[in-house]
C-alpha positions, 0 to 999 in steps of 0.5 A: 718918274710916275708916283705908285701908290702903296697898296694897303691890306684895307685897301684890298679888304675894301675892293674885295668887300665891294666885290662880294656885294656885288658877286657874292664870294665867288666873284672874289679873287685875287684877278678881280682885286687886281682888276679893280685896283689897276694892278697886279696880283703881287701887292695882295699876296704881299699883304695875305700869305693866301686866299684862306687868310684873305677870305677870313679877314673879309669875313671879319670885314663884311662882319663889322660892315654887317652890324655897322649897318644893324646900329646904324640905321635909327628908326626915329620913335621905334624901341631900339631891339626892334629896330636892330630886327628890321635892320638884319631883315633889311640888310637881307634885302639891300646887301643880299649877296653880303647876308649870304656869305654870313648866313647862308653859307655852310659854316658847320657851326653850332647854334650858339656859336653862331648866334652868340658869337664874341664880337664886341658888337654882338655884345651891345646888341645883348645890352639892348636886348636886356634894356628891352625885355628887363632879362637877366643874363641867360635868360636874355640869351636865350630870348635872342636866340629864339627871336633871331631864329624867327628874324632870321626866318623871315630875313631868308625868305626876303634874301632869296626873294621867295616872298615880298614883305611890306616894312609893316608886315615885317613890323607887325611880325616882329612885335607878335613874336616878341610879345609871345617870347615875353609872355613866355619868358615871364610864365617861366 
């Protein structure tokens, strides 16, 4: 008798993540997941009540992958907050489909909810902002929101292949914006 492998929720999400990386969210379907796993669609329905639940958990999986990407691509001799910005843009370039799922789809969220989420990984970024700027709570969040909007603009241009920035151009743009925002923060 052939040994059967139990298909877990994690296995399904890993497969869905692979598909999303290649084809975007439109490419993720129960049939495509089952095909990649050499399975029927039954285990998917066993693990997830419906497509909405699968997509919600996939979004969280992608978000965790994104934060891991931001925090674990160290750039020697560069300030940590600048690394986060550069890695954000690098994610848009290297994980184009995932970036579009997270940041270029209709979410109907408010700016604060979109930028300042409650995920544990985001709290780590706020700590980096505070250490990099010496600003306190609300000021550091305001600073980050402005810096994020600027960085997101560059990342979107990269993700859509509208402009091809060099690594040095990205670094220079982020440095100048950081300095400009710090100057504004000090003058307030």
